[in-house]
N, C-alpha and C positions, 0 to 999 in steps of 0.2 A: 686394149690388146687382148689376144686370146691367151689368157694366163696359163691354161693347161699346156699350150704349146711351148711355153717358156720353161717348163718344169725342170729345174736343176737346182738341187741343194742337198746338203747332208745334215743329219742330226749330229752336229758336233757336240762332244762331251764338254760343255761349258757350264760353269756355275750359274744358276739362276738366282737373281737377287730376290731376297725374301720380301714379303709385303711391307714389313716394317722398314727394311732398308730402303725400299723404293719410295715409301712415303717420306722418309728422312731426306733422301736425295732430292725428291720433288720439292719439298718445302725449302730446302737450302738453295735451290737453283732458280726459283721463280723470281723474275724481276719484271715489274710493270705488266703482270698478267701473262708473261711469256716464259716458257721453259726451254732454254737453249735454242731459241728460234721457233719453238713450238708455242701455239697459242693457248689461251685459257679455255678454249672450247674443246681441246683435245685430251684424250685419256690414253697415255702411251704405255703399252705393256712393258714389263720389266725386261723381257728378253728380246725385244724387237730389234735392237741394234745388232745383236748376235745373228738373228735370222737373216737380216739384210746383208750383213757381211758374208755369211755363208753363200747367199745367192750370188753376190758379186763374184766371189771366188770361182764358183762352179760354172757360172755362165761364161766367165772369161776362159776357163779351161775348155768348155764346149766350143766356143768360137775358135780357139786355137786349133782344135782337132778338126773342125768342120771346114776351115778355109786355109789355103796356103797364104803365107805372108805376102802382103801387097794386094790381096783380093778379099779381105775380110769384110763381110756384110753385117748389117744390123742383126741383133739376136732375135728381134721380132719386127713385124711390119717390113719384112725383108724385100718384098717385091713392090717397087714403086710403080704406080699406075699413071701418075702425071705430076709434074712440077709446074705450077701455074702462077702467073702474075695476077694480082687482084687489088681491089680497093676495099678498105674497111671504113665504113661511113657511119660516124656516130650521129644518132638522131638528135634533132634540135629541140624536141619537146618532151624529153625525159622528165618524169616527176622529180621535183627538187631533191627529195631524199635519196634518189638513185644517181644523182650527178656526182659520181665518185671515180677517182682514178682516171683511167683512159676515157671514161664516159662523162667527165666533168664538163667538157665543152664540145659543141658540135664541130667536128673536124673530119677531114678525109685523110686517111693514112694509106701509104703503099704497103703491100703485103705479099708474101710468098705463101703458097699452099702446097704441101706435099700430100698427095692422095695415095693410099697404099692398101694392100691386102695384109691382113693381120698375121698370117701364118709365119712361123719361124723359118720357113724355107720357101724358095721361089717355086710356085706351082701354077698350073694352068688356071685361067679365070673360070674354067668349067667347074672347078672345085668350089663347093659352097664355103663361104668364109665371111668374117666380119671385114668391114672396110674402115680404114683410118683416115681422118681428115685433120691434118695438123696445120695450124695457121700461125705464121710468124709476121707480126706487125712491126714495121720499122719506124724509126724517128720518134719513139715514145720516151718522153723525158719525165723525170721524177724520181723520188726515192724508191730504191729497188730492194727486192728480196736479196739478202746477202748470202744465204746458204747455197753453195754449189751453183752460183749464178755468174758465169763468165762473160755475159753479154751486157752491154751498157745502155742500149736504147731499143730494146725489143720487148714485145709482149707476145708470149706464145699462148695459144689456146689449143688443147689437144682433145680430140673428140673421136668417138667410134660409133658405128651404126647399130647400137643397141643401148637401151636406156640404163642398164646396170652392168656391173662386172659380176658374173655369177660367183666367182671366187673373190669375195669382197673384203677379206681381211688378210693381213700379212701372214697369219698362221695358216690359213687355207691355201694361200699362194705358195707358201713354203712347202706344205705337205704335197700339193699337186706337183710342184717342181721335183721334189725328191722321189716320190713313188712313181711318177709317170716316166721319168727319164732313167733313174737308177734301176728301176724295176720294170714296170710296164704301166701304161695308162689304165689297163684293166685292174691292176692292184689298187690304184687310187679310186677308181669307180666302185670297187668292192668295198673299200673303206667308207665311201659315202653312203652306200646301201646299208652297211652294218650300223652306221651312226644315224640312220633315218633321214639323211639329207637328200631325199628324192627330188626335192624342188631344185636343187643345184644341178642335178643330172638333167632334169627337164630343160632348164635354162641353157645349159651347155649344148644341148641338142637343137634347141630352137634358134639360137643366136646366129649361126652361119646361114647365109642365104645366097641365092643367085639373083643379083639385082640387075635392073635394066642398065643403069649407069650410076656411077658415084655422084653425078650431078643431079640425080632425080630423088635422092633419098635423104631422110633425116638423120642427124647425128646428135649425140649427147656426150657431155663430159664424164658422166657416171660418178665422178668424184666431186667433193665440195671444195669451195674456195671462200676466203674472206671477201667481203664487199664493204670496204671501209674498215671500221673498227668493231662494229657491233652486229653487222648483218652477215649471214652465210648464204651462199647461193650455189646452184648448179647451172651449167650452161647447156644450150641446145641451139642448133641451126636447122631451120626449116626451109626446104627448097621453094623458090617462088618463080622459077624460070617459066617463060611462056610456052616453051616446047618441052617435050619429054621423049626420051629414046624408047625404042621398042626392044623387047628381048628377042634376039635372033632365033629363027627356027632351029638352027643348029649352033650351039655354043662353040666358040673357038677359044684358043689359048689366050688371046688378047682382046676379046670382044669388048671388055669394059673400057679399055683405052681407045679402041676403035670407035665406040659410041661417043666418047667424050670428044674425040677428034672431029667427028662429023658435026656434033653439036656446036663446038667452038669455031668451026670453020666459017660459019655464017651467022651465028647468034651469040649473044652473051649468056652467061648463067648468073643466077642470083640466089641469095639466101637471106632470110631474116635471122639475125643473131639475137638470142633471147636469154633471159635469166629467170630462174625459179628461186624464190625466197624460201628459206627454211622457216616453217611456221611452228613446228613442234619437234623438239630435239629427240623425243622418244620414237615418234613415227617417222621422223626424217633424220636418221642418225648420221653423225660425222664419221664414225669409225667402222662403218660397214657399207662399202660401195655396192653390195649385193642387194640392198633394199631400195626399191623404187620409191621416189617421193611422189605422192599423189598429185596429179595435175588438177584434179577436182578441188582438192584442198588448197593448192597453191598453183594457180595457172601461170604459165610462162609469160613474161613481159618483154616486148621488143625494145631493145636499146640501141641497136645498130643494124646496118645492112652490109652484106658482103656482095660485092660486084666483081664478077670474073669476065673481063671483056673478051671478045672474039680474038683468038690468037693461034699461032702455030707453035706447038709445044714439043713435038716429037723431034728434038734435035739433040745432038751430042752434048751441047752446052747444058741443056736442061737436065739431061740424064746425069751428068756429073754433079750438077748442083743438088739434085735430089739425093745423091749419095753423100755429098759433103755437108749439107745442112744438118744441124743438130737441134733437136727440139726437146724442151723440158718444161714441166710446170714451174720450175724455178726461174725461168726467164720471164720475170714478172715484176710489175710495180708492187710495192709493199701492200697497197690497198687490195690487191687481188691474190694475196699469198695463198698457195695451196695448203690444204689441211687434211687431216685424216691419215690413217695408216697406209693405205695404198699410195697416196701422194707422197708420204714421207719415204716410202720404199722407192718409188719411181725417181724422186729427186736424187737420191743417192746412187741408185743403180744406173740410171740414164747417164749421169755424168761420168761415172767410173767406166762404163763400157764404151761410151763415146770417145773418151780419151784413149782407151786401149785400141779401139777400131782405127782411129785416125793415126795413132802411132804405128800400128801394123801396116797401114797403107802409105806411110810416109806423107801424110797430109796434115795440114794445120787446121785447127778448129777455126771456123770463120763466122763472123757476124756480118750478114749482108747489110748493105746500106741502100738508101733510096735510089 
């Protein structure tokens, strides 16, 4: 998601746990390599929970102000471009050490995909933006992540059209939220300049694009996940469709959806689903989603295919489903547990705001079935 567009939080006057206190708490709460649901690979800042709770509170306040009751939309990825039926096909010849979780056996799963623009407001497709690609796979059985996971048989993979999150830590996220919304985005950019973080500004400028079609482009998870008990990975999907859309001579408000409609009217779309193994924890950090993991050092490996059959998707039923579905990194088997600060924040914030949005709209949280 475009973290800058989410910017909403305050510097609450809360006590910060000292390093000694944090170490004592850490040592007291570790069980089997996990810290209250967090893994041995993670390094959790002492004030992270406070920052996350601040963001939950202020994002909810913003949603209350922005939308009348009964018409509350998501706080980000607000504009849905398509809600598509798909198949997630696990490869039969995965290396033995990678046969983990959902990838343990070759199998074809039914899935829903919500494709979106990342902005926090509904805007024309003419506006450059990141695009989101959220996959919900159904009928997935096994031990599940327990924290903030209200679904029993789904596996979600959440990806965006850029390899990193430029604001890759909870602290940066928090600062962007506060200064951009409570003050002005210029204030936050000024702070980045003063602190010498020009590379973040460059990434924020490069990331939004005018794409030909969401079915033509590559997506990345940007954040890391467990893969079994000892491996850490990131995900990516690479388009493999036989046809590709053209960028219209004149962009329209809904040209991205129009191009997908033309594509899927007569052809299927497809992607390779791939994983990238962490090879070095220093060069491929868990706690900073703003660092790109080198594909030269660790090439992506195909473990599944995503097939989107030809279909008519511009219906009221699909539009309603796109609004009702709830996606989260926490909707997951334990073997694919989300890790790292941004994921920890997303797990908490997504659940909190999804419950609020559904309550405001008098809707029930749903778990789709096959």
